[in-house]
N, C-alpha and C positions, 0 to 999 in steps of 0.2 A: 242290305245295305242299311237299313234303318236301325237296326241292332247296333251297327258299328258307328252311329253318327252321323250317317249322309241322308240327304233328303234326295228322293227320286225326282230328276228333272224331266227326263223322257224315256220311254220304253219302246222297245222296237222288235219285232219277231223278224228272224233272218232265217231265210231258207237256206238248208243244207246244200253244199255243192257235191252232188252224188255223182259217182262216176256213171259213165254211159250204161254199164252192165245193169245198173239201178234206176234207170230211167223211169220205172213205173213207180217207184217211191217218191221221186221227184214231183211226178203228177199227183200222187195222193197227197203230198205235203202241201202242194200248192191249192189243191182242193180244200183242205182242211183248214188252212189259213183263210180262205174266203169265207167260210164259216164262222170261225171265231179266230182272232189272230192271236189267242193263247195256245194253240195246237202247233205253233210252229216248233221245230227241233233246237232251236237257239233263241234265246233272249238276251238282247243286248240293252244295256241299262246304263244311262249317263246320271250320275249323281253329282251332289255337290256338299262339300263337308259343312255342317251347321255350324 
């Protein structure tokens, strides 16, 4: 975003919506996010044009 002239206003880690067959992956991802927010499978950035 910074390379394209945006400033980052907010960053979120978003948990993936795993199908029920992959319930263990959902639990692992939640645990990793508790350790460090950057371990999520998706990052949501909110930016503003400079």
